[in-house]
C-alpha positions in Angstrom: 0.1 0.0 -0.2 1.2 3.4 -1.1 1.9 5.7 2.1 0.8 9.2 2.2 3.3 11.8 1.6 2.4 15.7 1.4 4.9 18.5 2.1 3.5 18.6 5.6 2.6 14.9 6.5 4.9 12.2 5.9 3.1 8.6 5.7 4.7 5.4 6.9 3.9 1.9 7.0 0.6 1.1 9.2 0.9 -0.7 12.5 -1.6 -3.0 13.6 -4.1 -1.3 11.5 -2.9 2.1 12.5 -1.5 4.9 10.1 2.1 6.0 11.0 2.3 9.6 10.1 4.8 12.4 10.8 5.1 16.0 10.7 7.2 19.0 11.7 4.5 20.8 14.0 5.6 20.0 17.3 6.2 23.3 18.4 8.8 23.9 21.3 10.5 20.9 21.0 14.5 20.4 20.9 16.4 17.4 19.6 19.7 18.6 21.7 18.5 18.7 25.1 21.7 17.4 26.7 23.4 20.4 25.6 22.2 21.8 28.8 25.2 19.9 30.4 27.2 22.0 27.9 25.6 25.3 29.4 26.4 24.1 33.2 30.3 23.3 31.8 30.4 26.9 30.4 29.2 28.3 33.9 32.0 26.4 35.5 34.8 27.4 33.4 33.5 30.8 32.0 34.7 30.5 28.6 32.3 32.2 26.3 32.2 35.4 28.3 36.0 35.3 28.2 36.3 34.6 24.8 33.8 37.3 23.8 36.2 40.0 25.7 38.9 39.0 23.3 36.8 40.8 20.6 36.3 44.4 20.0 32.6 45.4 19.1 32.7 48.8 17.3 28.7 48.5 16.6 26.4 51.2 17.8 25.4 49.5 21.0 21.9 51.2 21.4 21.0 49.3 18.1 22.5 45.7 18.9 20.4 43.0 19.3 22.9 40.1 19.4 25.7 40.6 21.5 29.3 39.3 20.7 28.9 36.9 23.9 25.7 35.4 22.3 27.1 35.2 18.6 30.4 33.3 19.9 28.5 31.0 22.4 26.0 30.1 19.6 28.8 29.3 17.1 30.5 27.4 19.7 27.5 25.6 21.0 26.4 24.6 17.6 29.7 23.0 16.6 29.6 21.0 19.6 26.1 19.7 18.7 27.3 18.9 15.1 25.8 21.8 13.3 29.2 23.3 11.2 27.3 25.2 8.7 26.3 28.9 9.3 23.4 28.1 7.2 21.9 25.7 9.7 21.3 28.5 12.5 18.5 30.3 10.0 16.3 27.5 11.7 18.5 26.9 14.8 17.7 30.4 16.0 14.1 29.3 16.6 15.4 26.5 19.1 14.3 27.1 22.5 17.5 25.3 23.5 19.8 27.7 21.8 17.8 30.8 23.5 18.4 28.9 26.8 22.3 28.7 26.2 22.4 32.3 25.1 20.3 33.2 28.5 18.0 35.3 26.1 14.5 34.0 25.7 13.2 36.7 23.3 14.5 39.5 21.2 13.8 43.0 21.6 12.8 43.7 17.9 9.8 41.7 16.8 11.4 40.7 13.5 14.2 39.0 15.2 14.6 35.7 17.1 16.3 35.2 20.3 19.8 34.4 18.8 21.4 35.1 15.4 20.8 34.1 12.1 23.5 32.9 9.5 24.0 36.6 8.1 24.8 38.0 11.5 27.1 35.3 12.2 28.7 35.4 9.0 29.7 39.1 9.6 31.3 37.9 12.8 33.4 35.5 10.8 34.3 38.0 8.4 35.6 40.3 10.7 38.6 42.7 9.7 41.3 44.4 11.6 39.7 47.8 11.1 35.8 48.4 11.0 34.2 48.7 7.8 30.6 49.6 6.9 29.4 45.9 7.4 31.9 44.6 9.7 32.6 46.1 12.9 33.4 43.4 15.2 37.3 42.4 15.2 39.2 40.1 17.3 42.5 40.2 19.3 44.6 37.1 18.0 46.9 37.5 21.0 44.2 37.4 23.6 42.6 34.4 22.1 46.2 32.4 22.2 46.2 33.5 26.0 42.6 32.2 26.9 43.7 28.5 25.8 46.6 28.7 28.1 44.5 30.1 31.0 41.8 27.7 30.9 44.6 24.9 30.9 46.2 26.3 33.9 42.7 26.9 35.5 41.9 23.2 35.0 44.6 22.2 37.5 44.3 22.8 41.5 47.7 22.5 42.0 50.6 22.7 39.8 52.1 19.5 38.5 55.7 18.6 38.7 56.0 18.2 35.1 54.2 18.3 32.0 54.8 17.5 28.4 53.5 19.4 25.5 52.8 17.5 22.2 53.5 19.3 18.9 52.3 18.4 15.5 51.2 19.7 12.0 48.3 18.1 10.0 46.8 19.0 6.8 43.7 20.9 6.4 42.3 20.1 2.8 40.8 22.9 0.9 38.5 22.8 -2.1 38.3 26.4 -3.2 40.4 29.2 -3.7 41.1 30.3 -0.2 43.9 32.5 0.3 47.3 31.2 1.3 46.2 27.6 -0.4 49.2 25.6 -1.8 49.5 21.9 -3.0 51.6 19.8 -0.6 53.5 17.2 -1.9 53.4 14.9 1.0 49.5 15.1 1.5 49.1 15.3 -2.4 46.4 18.0 -1.9 45.7 21.7 -1.7 45.7 22.4 1.9 46.5 24.4 5.0 49.3 23.0 7.6 47.8 24.2 10.9 50.0 23.6 13.9 48.6 22.0 17.1 50.2 21.9 20.7 48.2 19.8 23.2 49.3 18.9 26.8 47.5 15.6 27.3 43.6 16.5 26.5 44.5 20.0 27.0 44.6 22.2 23.6 46.9 25.1 24.3 47.5 26.1 20.7 45.9 25.9 17.3 47.5 28.0 14.8 46.6 28.2 10.8 49.5 28.2 8.6 50.1 28.0 5.1 51.0 24.9 3.6 54.3 26.2 1.6 56.3 25.9 5.0 58.2 23.8 6.9 56.2 21.6 9.4 58.0 23.3 12.3 57.8 26.7 11.0 56.6 29.4 14.1 57.3 26.7 16.5 59.9 28.3 18.5 57.5 31.3 18.9 54.6 29.4 20.0 56.5 27.5 22.6 58.4 30.5 23.6 54.9 32.3 24.2 53.2 29.3 26.0 56.3 28.5 28.4 56.4 31.9 29.3 52.7 31.9 30.2 52.7 28.5 32.1 55.9 29.5 33.9 54.1 32.7 34.7 52.0 30.6 37.2 53.9 27.5 37.8 57.6 28.7 37.9 59.2 25.5 39.2 57.3 22.8 36.5 59.4 20.8 34.3 58.2 21.0 30.8 59.3 18.4 28.2 58.5 18.8 24.4 57.8 16.0 22.3 57.1 15.9 18.6 58.0 13.7 15.2 60.7 14.4 13.0 59.5 17.2 11.4 60.2 19.6 14.4 63.6 18.1 14.6 65.4 21.4 14.1 68.5 23.1 15.6 67.0 26.4 16.3 64.0 24.6 18.4 66.4 22.3 19.9 68.7 25.1 20.8 66.0 27.2 22.4 65.0 24.1 24.6 68.5 23.8 26.0 68.7 27.4 26.3 65.4 27.9 28.3 65.9 24.6 30.8 63.0 23.0 28.7 63.6 19.3 28.0 62.5 17.8 24.3 62.2 14.4 22.7 61.9 14.4 19.1 61.9 11.9 16.3 64.9 11.6 13.9 64.7 10.7 10.4 66.9 8.1 9.4 69.7 7.9 7.2 72.7 5.7 6.4 75.0 7.0 9.3 72.3 6.3 11.8 71.6 3.1 10.2 75.4 2.0 10.6 75.2 3.1 14.1 73.0 0.0 14.8 73.9 -2.3 12.4 75.2 -4.6 15.0 72.0 -4.7 16.9 69.9 -4.9 13.5 71.9 -8.4 13.1 71.2 -9.5 16.8 67.5 -8.8 16.2 67.4 -10.4 13.1 68.9 -13.6 14.5 66.2 -13.5 17.1 63.4 -13.1 14.9 64.8 -16.1 12.8 64.8 -18.1 15.8 61.6 -17.1 17.3 59.5 -16.1 14.4 58.4 -13.0 16.1 59.5 -9.2 15.6 62.8 -8.7 17.8 63.9 -5.4 19.1 67.2 -3.8 20.5 68.1 -0.6 21.7 71.1 1.5 21.2 72.1 4.9 22.7 74.7 6.9 21.4 76.0 10.7 20.6 75.3 11.9 17.1 75.8 15.2 15.2 74.7 16.1 11.7 77.3 17.3 9.3 75.6 20.4 8.8 72.5 21.5 10.5 73.3 20.8 14.1 75.3 23.2 16.5 76.2 20.2 18.5 76.3 16.6 19.7 73.1 15.3 21.2 71.9 11.9 22.7 70.6 9.9 20.2 68.4 6.5 20.9 68.0 4.0 18.0 65.4 1.2 17.9 66.8 -1.8 15.9 63.8 -4.1 15.0 63.8 -6.8 12.7 60.5 -8.3 11.6 58.7 -10.7 8.8 56.1 -9.1 7.1 52.4 -10.6 7.7 50.8 -12.4 4.9 48.1 -9.5 5.3 50.9 -6.8 4.9 52.4 -8.3 2.0 49.0 -8.5 0.0 48.2 -5.1 0.9 51.7 -3.8 -0.4 51.1 -5.9 -3.6 47.5 -4.5 -4.1 48.5 -0.8 -3.5 52.0 -0.7 -5.2 52.9 -1.9 -8.8 55.0 -4.7 -8.8 58.9 -3.8 -9.4 62.2 -5.0 -8.5 63.4 -4.2 -5.0 67.1 -3.2 -4.4 67.6 -3.5 -0.6 70.3 -1.4 0.7 73.2 -3.3 1.7 73.9 -3.5 5.4 77.1 -5.3 6.5 78.0 -6.4 10.1 81.4 -8.3 9.6 80.8 -10.8 6.7 77.0 -10.9 7.0 74.9 -8.4 4.5 71.6 -7.9 6.6 70.2 -7.2 2.9 70.2 -10.7 2.1 68.4 -12.0 5.3 64.6 -13.0 5.4 62.6 -10.2 6.6 62.8 -6.5 7.0 64.7 -3.9 9.1 62.3 -1.3 10.7 65.0 1.0 12.3 63.8 4.2 14.1 65.4 7.2 16.2 64.5 9.5 18.2 66.9 12.5 19.8 66.5 13.8 23.1 67.9 16.6 26.0 67.0 13.7 28.5 70.1 11.9 30.4 70.1 8.3 30.3 70.1 8.3 34.2 66.3 9.5 33.6 65.1 7.2 31.1 67.0 4.0 29.7 66.8 3.7 26.0 64.0 1.3 25.7 61.6 2.9 28.3 62.4 6.3 26.7 61.4 5.2 23.4 58.3 2.7 24.1 56.9 4.4 27.2 57.7 8.2 26.6 57.9 8.8 22.8 55.6 6.5 21.5 52.7 8.0 23.6 52.7 10.8 21.6 50.5 9.0 19.4 47.9 9.8 21.6 48.0 13.4 20.4 46.7 12.3 16.9 43.4 11.1 18.4 43.0 14.7 19.9 43.8 16.3 16.4 41.2 13.9 15.1 38.3 14.9 17.6 39.2 18.7 16.6 38.9 18.2 12.7 36.5 15.4 12.4 34.1 15.8 15.4 34.1 19.2 15.7 34.9 20.5 12.2 38.0 22.3 12.5 38.9 21.7 9.2 35.8 23.5 7.8 37.9 26.3 6.5 36.1 27.1 3.3 36.1 31.1 3.8 38.0 33.0 1.3 40.7 34.8 3.7 43.2 33.5 6.2 41.9 35.7 9.1 38.3 34.3 8.8 39.7 30.5 8.7 41.8 31.2 11.5 38.5 32.5 13.6 36.7 29.4 12.4 39.5 27.1 13.7 39.5 29.0 17.1 35.8 28.5 17.5 36.1 24.7 16.8 39.2 24.4 19.1 37.0 26.1 21.8 34.2 23.5 21.0 36.6 21.0 21.9 37.9 22.9 25.0 34.3 23.1 26.0 33.5 19.4 25.4 36.9 18.4 27.0 36.2 19.9 30.2 32.7 18.5 30.3 34.4 15.1 30.1 37.1 16.0 32.8 34.6 17.3 35.0 31.3 15.8 34.9 31.9 12.2 33.0 35.3 11.2 34.9 33.3 8.4 37.1 31.0 7.4 34.0 31.2 5.1 31.1 32.2 8.0 29.0 35.3 9.0 31.2 37.3 8.5 27.8 34.8 8.6 25.0 35.5 11.0 22.1 33.8 14.3 21.5 31.6 12.7 18.6 30.7 9.8 21.0 29.5 12.4 23.9 27.7 14.3 21.3 25.6 11.5 19.9 25.2 9.6 23.4 24.6 12.5 25.7 23.6 15.8 24.1 21.2 14.3 21.3 18.1 14.0 23.7 14.5 14.5 22.3 12.5 17.0 24.9 9.5 19.3 25.0 10.3 22.5 26.2 7.5 24.3 28.2 8.0 28.0 29.3 6.1 29.7 31.8 6.4 32.6 34.2 8.6 30.9 36.8 10.2 28.0 35.1 11.6 26.8 31.7 11.3 22.8 31.7 12.8 20.4 29.4 10.5 17.2 29.3 13.2 14.9 28.1 12.7 11.6 26.5 11.6 9.0 28.9 13.4 6.2 27.3 16.7 7.8 27.0 19.1 5.3 27.7 21.7 7.1 29.5 19.7 8.6 32.2 22.4 7.3 35.0 25.0 9.2 33.1 23.2 12.6 32.9 22.5 12.6 36.6 26.2 12.0 37.4 27.0 14.6 35.1 24.7 17.0 36.2 25.3 16.5 40.1 29.2 17.2 39.2 28.7 20.3 37.3 26.3 21.7 39.9 28.9 21.0 42.6 31.8 22.3 40.6 29.6 25.6 39.9 29.8 26.7 43.6 
């Protein structure tokens, strides 16, 4: 039987003789009632108002309907809820939840909603350093940078004895003619190359950069700024920088050595480095031949490049030998065209390692840490490899919170978009840290928290005395919601 479908009513298959129809006529209903927890989190860390104070508003205040705090908060809350497009706000501005989060139920003008539509938000994003007729709001970049670090510092009740700052550059693919676009040979696409700095789950820096630069470009300035701000509050904290080989540059390592900051960076392999661990590779190959399992050896030695380094530094080499699995061999043959391979000769005495079954997997790191602090194996396996967790934080920012939605025409506007997405990450991360630590979502990603905790259908009733969200009775995570609300309510006082 054909189901009924009109512009206003959608018909579906009947159930037990009853018609099933749907329509968008429910009135004051929201599908994001769980975002009330986001509002409570913002009340604890006071992020939205402080970010709004980083803007200069040159509008005639007597004529302003939507304050900068309303605009900034509306954009951050929407990103956290999965609404990355400004066009979404043309209908979202009528959602009672957005009005409650903004702390404003009605507009002063009859032709306005409680919160802003796409055009007003677009003018915010396209702000310029100097006011123009249509763009009178501008941001203070230095103030925004300081706010990220301030929020990190305030998240700790006492100063830690040591912190690790992870640095990484990643690609932000572009599909238009944006200012600063450049074709990156490694990523094989036009992109930006933003720099991220994290400390655990705390985001300290999100800097948008052109892609025609070295991965480490600007890192000395960013690290110097962050370290100075941290030490202003925690003068005795030990700081370790950790990054891949893209940041192994003499200027950054020298700065660390001069400013009492430790570092642990990946080091790109070369023939000299591999020759240093040739004996260890031979031992690993023999163990692999006997056991059939990957084998590792480590070597600690001093090393200096021929030209680019100003001094010798401690290097740890991982000499690993393995036999590729069947799946790896099939994957390689499927993705790479068949060609004759010429393996480099690595001789240990009379043995040429290139003739042995399996393959070498050498890796190197350079560090300022002394061997008395970390032995070679622990330095690589426990300390350096832990930097992989930062990749998950970047994925949360870019995949869950749309930090890669840099589709406006200018670098300045796209930097603001990156910051707004980053602040949405900070907000959801604060909720996870403050309210979800004792729940099953303590280690959940931002996307999972959104799906499981924010997306709650609710009817909204507004009376003289209160605003009540009647949430779905069958919501499966009511226990988590209760725990989160109690934690936030306690933290607010």
